[in-house]
C-alpha positions as CSV (number, residue, x, y, z in Angstrom):
1,M,106.9,13.4,9.4
2,P,110.0,14.5,7.6
3,N,111.9,17.6,8.9
4,P,111.6,20.8,6.8
5,D,114.6,21.7,4.8
6,Y,116.7,24.8,5.5
7,S,115.0,27.0,2.8
8,T,111.6,26.4,4.4
9,I,112.9,27.4,7.8
10,S,114.5,30.5,6.3
11,R,111.3,31.6,4.6
12,R,109.3,31.2,7.8
13,Q,111.9,33.0,9.9
14,G,110.5,36.4,9.1
15,A,107.1,35.6,10.8
16,L,108.6,34.0,13.9
17,Q,107.5,35.7,17.2
18,V,110.4,36.0,19.6
19,H,109.8,36.7,23.3
20,R,112.6,38.1,25.5
21,S,110.7,37.8,28.8
22,P,112.8,40.1,31.0
23,A,112.7,39.7,34.7
24,L,110.0,41.5,36.6
25,R,110.9,44.7,38.4
26,S,109.3,46.1,41.6
27,G,110.0,49.7,40.5
28,P,110.4,51.8,37.4
29,R,113.1,50.8,35.0
30,H,116.1,52.9,34.1
31,V,116.5,52.2,30.3
32,V,119.8,52.9,28.6
33,I,119.5,53.4,24.8
34,D,122.3,52.8,22.2
35,A,122.9,51.5,18.7
36,T,125.6,49.6,16.9
37,G,126.3,48.3,13.4
38,L,126.2,44.7,12.2
39,R,127.7,43.6,8.9
40,V,125.7,42.0,6.1
41,Y,127.7,40.4,3.2
42,G,126.5,40.6,-0.4
43,A,127.3,38.1,-3.2
44,G,129.6,35.2,-2.5
45,E,133.1,34.4,-3.9
46,W,131.7,32.5,-7.0
47,H,129.6,35.5,-8.0
48,V,132.6,37.8,-7.6
49,W,134.8,35.6,-9.7
50,K,132.3,35.0,-12.5
51,Y,131.1,38.5,-13.0
52,R,134.3,40.3,-12.0
53,V,132.4,42.6,-9.7
54,D,133.3,43.9,-6.3
55,R,131.8,42.2,-3.2
56,R,129.1,44.4,-1.9
57,R,129.3,45.0,1.8
58,T,126.3,46.5,3.6
59,W,125.4,46.8,7.2
60,R,122.4,47.1,9.5
61,K,121.9,49.2,12.7
62,L,120.9,47.4,15.9
63,H,119.1,49.6,18.4
64,L,118.9,48.3,21.9
65,G,117.2,49.3,25.2
66,I,118.9,47.9,28.3
67,D,117.7,47.8,31.8
68,E,120.4,49.6,33.9
69,A,119.8,47.4,37.0
70,T,119.3,43.9,35.5
71,K,121.5,44.4,32.4
72,E,118.8,42.8,30.3
73,I,117.8,43.8,26.8
74,V,114.2,45.0,27.1
75,A,113.8,46.5,23.6
76,V,115.4,45.8,20.2
77,E,115.0,47.2,16.7
78,L,117.0,46.4,13.5
79,T,117.0,49.0,10.8
80,A,118.8,50.0,7.6
81,S,122.1,51.8,8.2
82,R,120.8,55.2,7.2
83,V,118.1,55.3,9.9
84,H,119.2,57.8,12.6
85,D,119.4,56.5,16.2
86,S,116.9,59.0,17.5
87,Q,114.1,57.8,15.1
88,Q,113.9,54.5,16.8
89,L,113.6,55.6,20.4
90,P,109.7,55.9,20.4
91,A,109.5,52.3,18.9
92,L,111.8,51.0,21.5
93,L,109.8,52.5,24.4
94,E,106.6,51.0,23.0
95,Q,108.1,47.5,23.6
96,I,108.5,48.1,27.3
97,P,105.2,47.7,29.2
98,D,106.7,48.3,32.6
99,P,106.9,51.7,34.2
100,I,110.0,53.7,33.2
101,G,111.7,56.1,35.5
102,Q,114.6,57.3,33.4
103,V,115.8,57.0,29.8
104,S,119.5,57.7,29.2
105,G,121.3,58.1,25.8
106,D,124.1,59.9,24.1
107,G,123.9,63.1,22.0
108,A,122.3,61.3,19.1
109,Y,119.0,61.3,21.1
110,D,119.1,65.0,21.9
111,T,116.0,65.8,19.8
112,R,112.5,67.1,20.4
113,A,110.9,63.8,19.3
114,C,113.0,61.8,21.8
115,Y,112.3,64.1,24.7
116,E,108.6,64.1,24.0
117,A,108.5,60.2,23.7
118,V,110.2,59.9,27.1
119,L,108.0,62.5,28.8
120,Q,104.8,60.7,27.5
121,R,105.9,57.7,29.4
122,G,106.2,59.8,32.6
123,A,110.0,59.2,32.7
124,T,113.0,61.6,33.0
125,P,115.0,62.1,29.8
126,V,118.7,62.3,30.2
127,F,120.4,62.9,26.9
128,V,123.8,64.5,26.6
129,P,123.0,68.0,25.1
130,R,125.1,69.3,22.3
131,R,127.9,71.7,23.3
132,T,126.2,74.5,21.4
133,A,122.8,73.8,23.0
134,Q,120.8,76.8,24.3
135,P,117.9,76.9,26.8
136,G,115.4,78.3,24.3
137,P,112.7,80.9,24.8
138,A,111.8,81.6,28.4
139,K,108.1,82.4,27.7
140,D,105.7,79.5,27.8
141,P,108.2,76.8,26.8
142,P,106.9,73.3,26.0
143,A,107.5,70.4,28.4
144,W,110.4,69.0,26.4
145,R,112.1,72.4,26.4
146,I,111.8,72.6,30.2
147,A,113.3,69.2,30.6
148,R,116.2,70.0,28.3
149,A,116.8,73.4,29.9
150,R,117.0,71.6,33.3
151,L,119.9,69.5,32.0
152,L,121.6,72.6,30.5
153,Q,121.3,74.4,33.9
154,Q,122.9,71.6,35.8
155,I,125.8,71.5,33.3
156,A,126.3,75.2,33.6
157,V,126.4,75.1,37.4
158,H,128.5,71.9,37.9
159,G,130.3,71.5,34.7
160,R,129.8,68.9,32.0
161,S,132.3,66.4,33.5
162,A,130.8,66.5,37.0
163,W,127.3,66.3,35.6
164,R,128.1,63.1,33.8
165,R,129.7,61.5,36.8
166,T,127.4,62.5,39.7
167,L,124.1,64.1,38.6
168,S,122.8,62.5,35.4
169,G,123.5,58.8,35.9
170,Y,124.8,59.0,32.3
171,T,127.9,57.1,33.2
172,R,125.7,54.0,33.2
173,Q,125.8,54.4,29.4
174,S,128.7,52.0,29.6
175,I,126.2,49.2,30.4
176,A,124.8,49.6,26.8
177,E,128.3,49.6,25.3
178,N,129.2,46.5,27.4
179,T,126.0,44.8,26.1
180,M,127.0,45.6,22.5
181,F,130.4,44.1,23.2
182,R,128.9,40.9,24.7
183,F,126.5,40.6,21.7
184,K,129.4,40.8,19.2
185,Q,131.7,38.5,21.2
186,L,129.1,35.8,21.4
187,F,127.5,36.0,18.0
188,G,130.0,37.9,15.9
189,G,129.5,41.3,14.2
190,R,127.5,40.1,11.3
191,L,124.0,38.8,10.3
192,W,123.5,35.6,8.3
193,A,119.9,36.1,7.1
194,R,119.3,37.7,3.7
195,S,116.2,39.9,4.0
196,L,115.6,42.7,6.5
197,E,112.6,40.9,8.0
198,T,114.5,37.7,8.6
199,Q,117.5,39.7,9.9
200,R,115.2,41.3,12.5
201,T,114.1,37.9,13.7
202,E,117.8,36.7,13.8
203,A,118.7,39.8,15.9
204,A,115.7,39.3,18.2
205,V,116.6,35.6,18.8
206,K,120.2,36.5,19.6
207,C,119.0,39.1,22.1
208,S,116.8,36.5,23.7
209,I,119.7,34.1,24.1
210,L,121.8,36.9,25.5
211,N,119.1,37.6,28.1
212,R,119.1,33.9,29.1
213,I,122.8,34.1,29.7
214,T,122.4,37.2,31.7
215,H,119.7,35.5,33.9
216,L,122.4,32.9,34.8
217,G,124.5,35.6,36.4
218,M,126.8,38.4,35.6
219,P,130.5,38.5,36.6
220,E,131.3,40.6,39.6
221,T,134.2,43.1,39.3
222,V,136.3,43.5,42.4
223,R,139.0,46.2,42.6
224,V,142.4,44.9,43.6
225,F,144.6,47.3,45.5
């Protein structure tokens, strides 16, 4: 039977189901959330030369959920560039069937919807509050307000810097940034597929490959005095 040509594979790519299969955990996961941009090029050089138009450069936003302990990607979403980071957090959590103990993220996730999505999973939300954040009304506050006020109280007592280092576990956010760096170093900072659906499949395949590499072992950093 002849092999299908490239165009056939490209058309079918959007319907491909990709399984990441992260390692099993004995306890709840600490999920670190972050997002980064990936370039998507428009028309090629010939189109630019023929029609005397500027090359269109667009980009997509890759949203990842990383297990703090195993460094694996446990959730992935690819959206248009104008989609805010916080809008994708509920969808990312839906991809994680395992129990979640904590969800950490930067100030982009300091929204009511993000707090409520994390609390519904029985996890602790740890998002960096805005510097102008206030505890809110003291009478019958909703659950997300209570969780956010607890963070604000810790910051007020210990200071923002000490809270980041010792109390919140937020310094583990560097794991997400490191994962983004590894992704771009290995696959480049661009997507090759044309449509958003096939681009989502491409991003999911790359995340699955990155997980396989992580399973082989991560480098150990040793401080030299």
